[in-house]
N, C-alpha and C positions, 0 to 999 in steps of 0.2 A: 756120502748121499748122493750120488750124479741126478741129471735129468731125468735116465732112463728108472730110475727108483721110484720117483717121486709118486707119492698114490692121492697127494691133499695137498692143497693151496690156502692159508689163510686167509682171511681177509682183506688186510694189506698187498699181500701178493698178489691175489683176486684186480684187485682196483688197479695195482700197477700191470697187469695182463690186460686189463680193458682198455686203459690209458695206451698202450702200447699199439694197441688192435685200433685205436681212432688215429694214430699217428701214421701206422700203415694206408688206412683207408684215404688221408688227406692226401700222401705219396703219391696214390694212386689216382689222383681225381683226373689227371690226364686221359688215363684208359678208361675210366669209368665214364669219362665224359665223348671219348671214341665212341667206346661201346654203345651208349646210351645215341649217340647222332645220327647213329647208322639206320634205328629203326623207330626209335622214339623221339623225346622234344630236346635229347641232349645236355639236360640240366640234370642227372640224375648225381653226376661226379661233386656237381655244387652242391646240391642237398645235401649230401654225405656228409660232403667236409664240414657245411656249416653244422648240422648235428652233431659230429664228434668236436667239433671247437667248443660246442656248449657241454658238452659232456667233459671237455678237459676241464673248462672253467669249475663247474660244479663238483668235479670229483677230486679236483690238484689238492686243493689245503682244508680239505675234510679227511675228517678219521672216519672210517667205521667200524663196527664190530660185525655186523651181518653181511652175509650175502647178499639177501634180499634187499636191502638198504641200498646197497651197489647195483645192483641190479637194475630195482626201480628208480634212482635216482638218472640210471643211464637211460632208461627209455623214457622217462618223463623228459629229459633236456631235449634228447629228438624231434617228442612230438610237438612241445612248444618253439621249437628253433626251425623243425625244417618245413611245417605247415606240409598241405599236401596229401596227398594218398603215402606217397613213400614214408611220409614223417609220421602219420598213423601205423602203418605198417612194420618199420622198423623202431619204431617206438615198441610197438607190440609184442616184436622180438625179446626184446630186456620185460619189459612188463610184464607182459603174459606168462612168463614162466615162472614168475613168483609171486603170483597173484593168490593162489592158495597154497604157497609153501609154506610148510612147517619153517620156524627162524631157525637159517643155519650160521654156523658161524664160520664153518670150514667148506672145499670146495672140494669132492671126490669125483669118479666117474660116476657112480649111481646119481647124485646131486644134480653135477653137470647136464644128465639124461633124460633126469627128471623135469628141467629146467625147460631143456628146450624142445621137451616134448611137447608141455603145456605151451609153449609158445607157438610151436607148430600148428596146434590144434586150437589156440584161441587165432592167429592167422589165417588159418583158414575158413573158420565161423567169421571173423569181420570181412573177408576180402572175398571169399566164396570161389577163390580158387583151388585147383588140386594138379595133381603130378603131371606136367603133358601140357600147361596151358601157357610158357612161356612165360614165369615169373620167379620170384623168388624160391617159389615152395622146388622148383626143379633142382637148386642147390640144398634147400633146409631139410628135404624130408629126405634125402639120400644120406644126409651127415650126419641126421637123429637116430635113423638105421642102424649108422657103425654105430655110434654112444650105444644104443640098445646092445648091440653085439659085445661091444666091446665089455658091459657089466656082466654079461653071462660068461665073458672071457676071462674074469677078473684081470682086467689088462690096467696096465699102469694109466696114469693120467697124459702122460707124452704118448703110449701108443694110442689111448681113445680118441685124443684131439688129430693123430696122424692119420688114424682109420677116417675119423669125421669129413679133414680136410681130402682127403685122397676122393671118399665119395662125393663130396661137394665137387671137387675140379670136373670128375665124370659127368654129373650134373651138371654142369654150365656146357661141356661140350655137348650133351644129349640135346640140350636146349635149342641150338642149332637146328634141329632136326625136328622142332613143333612149331605150328601154326601159331598167332597169339590168339588170344581170346579175351584179353584185357588190353587199358592201357590206347595212346597212339599207333602202336603196331599192329593193333587188331584192325583197323583198317587195310593196313599192306596186303594182308591172307597173303599167299604163297612168296608176295615178292618179298617177307620176312624172313624166310628160310635160309639158310645157310649163316644167319648172324645169332649171336649168342645174345641169353639176355642180362642188362645192366646189373637186375635186383640180385640175379643168379651169383652172378659175376661178384657183388660186395659180400654175400654171405660166402664164399671161398675164402673171399680177402679176410675177412674175421676169422674165420676157422683158422688159416694158414698163419693167421698172426700169432694169435692165442698158442700155437703148435710151435711158432719160433719162439716165443715168452718163455716157453715150459721148456725148451730147449736147451736156452740160454743158461738155466739155473746151474751154479755152482760150477759154471765152467772158465 
C-alpha cells in the first residue's frame, strides 16, 4: 500500500503526524514571527513554538489508544503553555474537535472532517470571529470545507489533506485582502491590507505538515 491508498491512521500514526506538524511549526517560527510582526505583536511564532514544544514533551513518550486522547492532550498542552488568546484558540482547534466525539481508535477522512468541523464551531463560538475577519478562521473554514467535500467524494486521507491544505493556502492569500476585526491589527484599519494573517498561516502549515507526513508513508 502506498500513501495515495491510505484510508486511515491508527493512534500511533496519528501521534507521529501531530508531532511532525509541531516540528514544522517550530521550523517556521521565523516566518510566523515575520508575518505577525507586520501587523501584530510579533510573538505568534514564539507562542506556537512554545505550544508545540509542550505538545512534544507530553506526547512523545506516551502511548495512546484513542484519537480523542491524542487531540485532547495536544490541545491541553497548547492552552497550558502558550497563554493568551492564541493558546486558547489553537488549543480549541484540537480540544474542541473531540469534546463530543465518540471514542475513535482510527483516524479516517470522516473522523478528520468531524473533528475539525467541531473545532471550527468551537473556535467561532469562543472567539466570535467569522470568515473574512483576518483570523485563523480564514484558513480553517476553507480547510474544513475541503474535508467535508472529501468525505462526499470518498477521497483517500492524502487526497483529503491535500484539499484541506490547498484551501487553507487560498484562505491565507485571501486574508491579505481583509481588514482585521480582532487583535492589534484591528487598530491598523486599511493599513493591514496586503498582509496575511499569522494565525491563518499557522493553520495552513499544520494541514500542509499532516499532508506531508501521510505522503511519506511507505516511501
